[in-house]
N, C-alpha and C positions, 0 to 999 in steps of 0.2 A: 504494500500500500504506500502510495506517495506520501501521505501524511506521516506515517511512521518513519519513513526514510528521511523526510524533511526534518523531523525532530532530532535526528542523529547527525545531520549533515548541514546544520545551519552555518552561515558565514559568521565569523567572529564579530564583525562590526554590527552595532545596533545603535539606533538613534532614539533619543527621548522625545516624547510628544507632549505638548502642553494639553492637559486634560480640560482646561478652560479655554473658551474661544478667545482669540486675540481681539483687542479693542477694534482693530480694523475690520473684523468680521461681523461687528454689530451694524445693523441698519440704523442710520442716523437721520433724524428729521428735525429741522430747526424752525421755530416760530419767532419771527421778529415783527417789527412794525408793518412790514410789507404783507404779512399774513394775518393781520388783525390783532396782534398782541398790543395791549394798551400802553405798554412802556413802563419804565421804572426798573431799578435794580432789584433783582429777586433775592429775598432773604429766607424764604421758607416755602415748603410744600406740605400738603396733607391730602389724604383721600378719605372721603366719607363712604359709608356702606352703600349708598346709592350709585357709587362709581365716579362721582364728580371729583376732579382734581382741583384743589384749592391752592392758590398762589398768593403769597404775601410779598408785597413790594414796597418800596419807599414812596409809591404813589397811591397805595391803597390795597384793597382786597379784591382778588379776581377769582372767578370760577370758570373752569374749562370743561366742556363736555366732549372734547376730541375734535370738534368742528368749529365752535364759536366761543369767544371769550365774553364773560359778563362781569362788569365791574360794579361792585356794591359801593354806593356813595354814602347816604345816611344809613346808619344802623337802625332801621325801623324796629320798634316804635320810638327811637330816641332822636333828638334833634341834632346831635353833634355829628360831624363827619367822621368816618372811620379813620381816615388818614393813614400815615405810614404804619406798616405791620412789621413787627420784629420776629414773631414766632408763631407757628401753627402746629397744632397737635390734635390727633383724634384719640379719645379715651376708650376704655374697655366697653363702653356702652354705645359707641358710635357717635358721640357728641364731638363737635369741632370747637376747640378752644383757640381764641384769637388774642394774642398779646400785642397791644398797640404800643407805638413809641411813646405815647403819652402816659404809659404805665397803667392804663385802664385794661381790664380784662373782659372779653366777651365770650359767650358760649352760644353756639348755634345748635339748637335742639328742636326737633320737630318742625323744621322749616322756618323757625323764628330765632332772631338774635335776642339775647338777654344780657344786660350789663350785670356783672357780678357785684353785688352789694355786700355791705357788712365788713367782715374782717379782711376780705381780699378786694375791696372796692378800688383802692388807689395804691400807687407805689409798687406795683408788681414789676420786677425787673427780669425774672426768668421763670420758665415753666419746664417741667419734665415729668417723668414717670418712674415709679419703682418697679421691681420685678413682679409685683402682684397686680400691676395695672392701675394703682392709685395715682392720682394727679398730684404732682409736687409743685409748690410755688414758693418763690422767694419774694418777700415784701420789704420795702424800705421801713415801713412803720410797724408791721406785725412780726416779721421774722420768717422762719421756715415753716410752711404749712403743708398739710396733705389733705386730699379730698377723696373720700371713698365712694362717692356717688350720692351721698345723703347729707353729709356735714363736713365742715372744715375742722381740722384738729391742728393745734399749734405744736410743732415739734421743737422749736427753739424760739424764745422771745428775745429780740434784740434790745439793746439800749435805745434811747431816743436819739434820732438823727438831728444833726444841726440844721440840715436842709433836706428837702425832698425834690431833687432835680428831675426833670424829664431826661430821658436817655436818647442818645443817637443810636441808629441801627448799627449792628455789628459790621465792621469793615468800613463804616463811614469815616472819612478823613477828619471830620469834626470831633470824633470820639464822643466822650461824654460831655454834655453841656456844662457840667460843673462837677466838682469833686465831692465825695461824701466823707464824713468823719463821725466817729462815735463821740457822744457827749460823755464827759468824764464822770466816773463814779457810778455807772449804771450797767456794768457788764453782768449778765444774768448768771447767777449761781457761781460767781467767781471764775467763769470760764473764759478762755481766750476766744475771740470771735473775729472773723474777717472784717477789717475796717475799710471795706470798699464794696461797691455794688456787686452783687452776684449776677453774672450774665449767662451762666450755664449751670445746669444741675441734672443729676441722674442718680438712680439707685442701682446697686449691684446685688448679686445673689447672696452675699454675706450680710445683707441688711444695712449696709452703709449708705448714707445719703451724701453724695459728693457735691460740693459747692465750688464752682470756678468763678473767680473774681476778675474785675477789669484789669487791675495791675498789681494785686497783692498775692497772687498765687492760688493754690488749690487747698481746700479744706474738706474734711469729711466729718459727718455727724453720726455717732453711734452710741447707743445706750445713754442718750441725753447729753453727751459730751462732744465738744468740737475740738478737732486736732488739725494741725497744719501738716500737709504732705511735704516733708523736707525735700529740697532739691528744686522746687518751683517757686521759691520766694520771688516776689516782684514780677512774676510772669503774668501775661494776659491769657486767660483760659477761655478760648472762643467756643469750644465744643467738647462734649464728653460722650463716649460711646461704650456702653457696657458690653461685656462679652461673657463667655462661659467661665466657670471656676472663679468667679468674683474678679476676673480681670477687667481692666478699664483702659480704653484707649483715650489719650488726652491730646487734643489739638490746641496748640498754643501759637502765639505770634512768632515764636522762634523754633517751631518744629513739633514733631509727634513724639510722645513718650508713652510707655505702657506701664501700668501698675499691674504687677503679676500676683497680687494677693498679699505680698509682703514688702515689696520695695518698688521704686521707680527704676525703669530700665529701658534701654534701646534695643533689647532682644526682639528679633523679628521685624524691626522697623527698617525699611530701606534707607540707605544712606542719603538718597535724594530728598528725604523728608526730615533729616536731622535738624536742618536750619530753615525749613520752609515756613512761610507765613500761612498757617492753616486757618481756613474759614469755615469748613463744613466737613462732616464725616458720616458715612453710613456703612453698614455691613450687609451684603446681599445674601440671598438664600443659599449660595454656594460657599459662604464664609469668606468671600473676598472683601477686603476693606477698600472703599473708594474714598479718596481724600481730595477735597477741593481747596486749592491754594490760590494765591494771588498770581501765580504763573501758569495755572492750568489744572488738569485733573490727573491724579495718580491712582492706579489700581495695583494692589499686591495681594498675594496669597498668604494668609496667616499660618498655613501649615508648612511653609517653607521659608526659613529665614533668608536663604540665599536667592529666592525667586526675584528676578528682575522686575523693577517697576515698569508700568506701561503708561506712558504719558499721552494725554490728549486734552483739549483739541490742539491741532497743529498751530493755531494762532497764538497759543499761550495766554489766552484771555482768562481773567480770574473767574473762579467758580465759587459763588457765594452761597449756593444752596444745592443740596443733593437729596434724592428721594428714590426709593424703590416701590413701585406700585404693586398691586396684588397680582398682576400678570407677570411680574418679574422684570418689567421695563425699568431702566434707570433714567431718571430725569435730572438734568442739570440746569441751574439758573445763574445768570450773571447780569451784566449791565445792558446787554443787547437784546435779551429775550430768554427763551427756554429751549432746551434740546432734549429729545427722547432717543435713547439708545436701546434698540430691540435686538434680542438674540436672533440671528438670522434663521436658525433651524438647519441650515446647511453649513458644515464646517469643512474648511479646506485643510488638508494635511500635506505639508511639503516633505518630500523624501530626498535626502542628500544624494546628489549624483544623477537625479532624474529630472527631465524637463517636464513642466506642468502639463504639456500637451501630449506626453508620451504614454498616457495610461490606456490600458486595454480592458479586458474583462475583470470583474470583481466578484468575489464570493465570500460570505461570512459563514463559518461553520458553527455547529452547536456549542463548541468550546470557546467561542468568542474570538477566534483568529480571523482576521480579514486577509484573504488571499487575493493578490492582484498580479497581473502580468503586463509589464511594459511592452509596447508594440515593437521595441527594439530587441526583445528577447529576454527570457528568464522568468523566474517565478519568485515573488517576494511575499512577505507577510508582515502584519502589524497586530499587536495586542497590547492594550494598556499603554505603557510608556516605552515599549520595546519594539524592535523591528529587525528583520534580517532577510537573507536571501537563501534560496535552496540551490545547493551546488551539485547535488547528486543527479543521476539519471540523465546526464547530458542536457540538463535544463538551463544551464547558464546562458547558452546562445540560441536555444530553440525558441521559436515563437509560439506562444500559447494563445489560441483564439477563443477558447471557452473554458469555463471552470464550473463544476457542479460537485455534489457530494451527497452522501447518505451515511449517517452515523459517523464513524471514524474514517470512512473512505473518502478520498478526494479523487475526482475524475477530471482529467485534462484532455482537451482536444487540441 
């Protein structure tokens, strides 16, 4: 049988194949002003259960149905304009949370907007979620809050602030419109607390609530106590991305760092991201990390520390927002509009030494081997990340016109 003979007579050379499609293999489509996008720098995406894509920009809130864009001006039944949007998030109940630059917080529920009153009415600077799906909020006046779908709970009460400034959107060159400071003599329970606005937050599987500040570094809250993450003092923490095993990916204005459950490290971080100005991060369903920077987009595989980064777009334009929708499409946002990256479904495999136009018949056997015959002669195979050539049976130079098989048998014409 040729299959048995091939197993014993494979050529020594084999080439590795990327199990994930290259960025160039994604189908890309861009929406700018020429295709109806209302304009504005994009800072956030979210998707509600009805399938709509929501886009938060420095010019307001936009809803996209795949064909047309709808901009929401006044947040009915309120009289004020929505204005610039800093963050969007869908909770475990399908509600859309909208954090405005004005530090007001809206919730879109049942087709209606509602302004969050009471404890979280004003001064919200960041929103996120813990691993149980509860909404997390950071307030200038109230502190760190959680919302379980019914009520707000205070996780940490801050001291009184000297001022309650409105915030600029992340990445805006104007930064914060003013600085924040703690009033003396009011630190809760004698604990150290971040003395700057929290602009990013997330929960990890070990129960920690992480708080990223504008320029005073990273803190975490656990068991009612706040601690500083040593090594990121005076850093601007733009985005936080929880991972498995209580890991946390941290995007700062000076690069990506990973918390491995015990310490901060650069393990598994591509060198191209050591000093990058990071604006956004997501992890897709294949565990790839996508990182938006001021110089473009980087994708890397978390399972391989040596995996090369894959950069796009070619223009090097900054990527201020990232999102993976429920179909697995990757959405990027920037100053010019939005772009969708869709997995093509067809994957091209390049084989060293063979011209792309030289492929002949192809057959996949029950054991997962892909057998193919170049029109120049010979028989080759691919499986997982390995490949090789059959050198027995004078097949090296013989031309194979058809391949078939049954069970362990392989038939060649």
